[in-house]
N, C-alpha and C positions, 0 to 999 in steps of 0.2 A: 538596557542592563547587558553587566557583561557574562553574567556566570552561574554555576553551579546551586547553587542554591536559587536563583534566580530562572535559570532552567526547569529545575522543577517547581517552583510554584506557576510562572507562567503554564506550565505544560499541563496542569491540572486546572488553571484555570478557563485555557481554553477550551480544554475539552469537557470541563462540566460544563460550559455557556453552551459547545454545542449539542451535547444533551440535553440541557435545558431548552433550548429550543426547536429540538426536533421531538421533546414531549410536548411542549404548546403545543406543534406544528396536531400530534396525536388527539390532545386534548380537543384542539379546535374541532376538528373531524368528528369526534363523540358528540360534542354540542349541536354539531349540526345532524347529525345522526341519533338524536334524540338518548344519546347512551346515558346510564344515572352515573356518571362521574364517580362519586363516593364507592358504589360497587366495585368501580371498573379500577382506583388506583388503591384501594383499601383490602385489607385480609375480611372478604366476608364472616368468615366464618368465627370470626374475632371480635367483627367490629362494634358488638354489643357488647356488654357485659351483664350477668345476668343479676335482677333482684334478688338482693339478699333479704335471708329473714331477720324479724326483730327476735326479742326477747320474748314475745308473746307470739311468735310463728308465724308471724302474718309478713308478707312481702313488702321489703323497703322500697319507698317512693323512691325511683331516681332522680339525679341530683337535675334540677334545671336552674335558667338564673332567674328564676323566682324563690329556687329553695337550695341555696348554694351549700345546707347544711348536711344534704344527705348525697346519697355516690353516684358521681359523676356518669354519662354516657361515653365509652370510649371509643375510638377507632383505631386502630394500628396499622403503618406500611406496613406492605411488604418489605422481608426481608432480603438484604442482598446475599446471591448465594456464596458460598466460600469461596477463598482467591482457587483453587484448585477447581472449581466447577464453573470460573468463569471463561470466556473465551479468548482466543489468542488476542494482544493489541493490535492496534492497526495501523499506529505511527510511528513506534519505537521498537525497538530491539528486547523481544520478551525479556531476555535474561537482564535488563534494567527497570521494566517496566512492573516483572510482577515479583516485588520482592516485599517483604513485612517493615524494612525499615527505608527513608526517606536516604538521600544522598547525605553525610556529613561532611562539613563545608568549617574552614579555616580561613575568614577573609581578614586582610589586612587593609580594606579601603576605607572611609570613613560618611558617614556615620555607619557602625555596625551596632549590633541590639546582641542579646543575648552573651551563652557562653557558646566556644567552639567546640566544633564534634570530632575536632582533629586536635591534640595536644602537641605543643612544642617541650621536646625532651631535651634539645642544647640549641640556642642561638650561635653560640660561639662566638664569633667578632661582626656575624653579620650586623648589620643594619636596618634597623624600621625607619622607612622616609614616608612623606607625604609633599602631595604635591601645594605648594603655599600662592593660592588662589588670590588675586585680588575680590576685594570685599561687594564689586558687582557681577562677577564671576555666575552666570545662570540665573541674574536676577533682570525681571523683567523691566522692561524699559521705561514703563509708567512711575513704576517703583524707584528705580534708578533718577528719574528726575522731582520726584517727590523728594527724595534723601538729599539729593545735592542740595535742592532748595535751601532744605535746614541750615547747611554748611556746620553740622553737628559729629564730628568723629565717632561718637557714642551709638548714633543713630546707623551709621555708616559699618558698626560691629555688630550691632541688633540684626542688621537686615543680611547681613552676609551668607550665603548658602553654606549650610554644614557638609555638603560634598565635594569631595575631594580622591582622586587615586593614590593610592599608595601601595607601599612593598617592603619587603626584605629582601636586603641586595648583598651583593658580594661581587669582589674582580678576581681576587688570586686565591692560593691555596693560604696564603697570610692568614684568611677569616675563619681559615679552619672548617669543620664540617657541622653542617645544618640537619638538622634530625629530627625527624616527627616521628608522633606513633599514633598509627590508624587503630579506627575502632573494631578490631578485630571481629568483637562477638556483635557487629552491627552489620559488618561486610558478610553479604550473601555472591554478588555476583564478582567480586574480582574487581571491578574498575577503578582506574587512579587517575587522574589527570591534574597538573599546576595551571597554574594561567600567568602570564607575564605584564607586567609594569612598565611602561606607561603606554598606549596604544593599543589601537584596534586590529593589528595584523603583526604584533610581537612574535607569535610563538614557533612560527618555523624559525627564524633566524636568532632569536633567543635562545630555544633550548637544542632546537632539530640539527641545526646548520652550526653550531657552536660547539666548536671541539673542547672548551674548555671547562664544561659541564659535563659532571658523570654522578647519572644516578642511580643507587643501590637501592634493594626490599632484601632486607634480613640477610644485610652484608654480602648479596650475589649483584654483580655490576648487570643493570636493564640493558637489553639491545635496543640501539637507536633505531637500528633498522625495521624494527616489527613497532615502531610507535608512530601517530602520526596525527594532525592540527586534530582538534577535537574537543568542546561540540562548537567553539567558533577559533577564530584565527589568533585568537591571542592566547589558545590555549594549545597545549599538546596534552594524547594520552599515552602515559606511562604505561599502562598494564590494562590491556582489555577485558581479562578475562581470570578466574583463578586457572591454573592449569597450561596456561599461556607459558611454551618456556621454558616447562617443569617451575612454576611460581605456584606455589600451594600457598593456602590458608595456613597458619598457622593462630598459637596463642600471642604470640606478641608480633604485631608488625609494624617494623620501624624501616622509614624511609628516609636515606640520607641523602644530600647531594655535596656533593664537591667541587670543589675549583681549581682547578691546574695551576700552575706555574706560568707566569707570565714573562716574557721575554724582557731584560732591564731593559733595552735600548727601545722598545716600542711607548711612542708616545701615549699617556696618559687618556686621552682623548679617543685612544686608536683600542683601548683595550675592550673587549667581548663581556661587557659587564652582563650580571644577570641578577633580575627583579624578581622575585615572586609576590605576586599578589593575593594569590590564593592555591586551595590546594582543595580536591575534592576526593573523594570515598565513597564507594557504594559495594 
């Protein structure tokens, strides 16, 4: 997958899977060494709740499978330490990993579910488009053969894969400024990056090497020499952190994208087009 939200979700999945495998190794060694697993992994001071007294002053019977109406026996897992007491992250910048909120994202690709974490204040005359894929795009060969044998356009429509790359694009100043409102209240790191459509390696050419596109944060032009390709080659990091080049956090964070005028004699296919597929902030 291309990006921001998937970078976060994949990182969680891989990290927790690795942690789970490490825990299983520890449990396996405990079993071999005849360690009591419940005492090893659960809070031994709180694992059993004391029997309560009934109205007559006698202890109530603890709940069992055969006596579901009485109080349950509980064991409680150890609580994770607070974020401030956790060790430094091993696989990424602590500025990005040790945050109370996940990255916020605006995604133009299909399918997309839920509400965007970044809002568009003005699209001006920028245009949202998506790839028009044939019905058999990303459909397995066996399924294609079955559907073809039916000679039914309705089944082709049903079988079509929902995936489609997309983005919001412009070619010159006539499209006006594209303005995003970044979620200032959820931003703790100051990371902002955008990704281009379509292709896996478009970031460098579409954004960094393109003199016709300019990015502003709260009215201040961002310095392209400070930007880099991140976290994949289709994306460019506009801001690494708050404080970089005196760009500080404020109650309102507006990211504006401007396109420059194009020479009148420049052929349409030669004009440096910009098409944004994702905007991510942390």
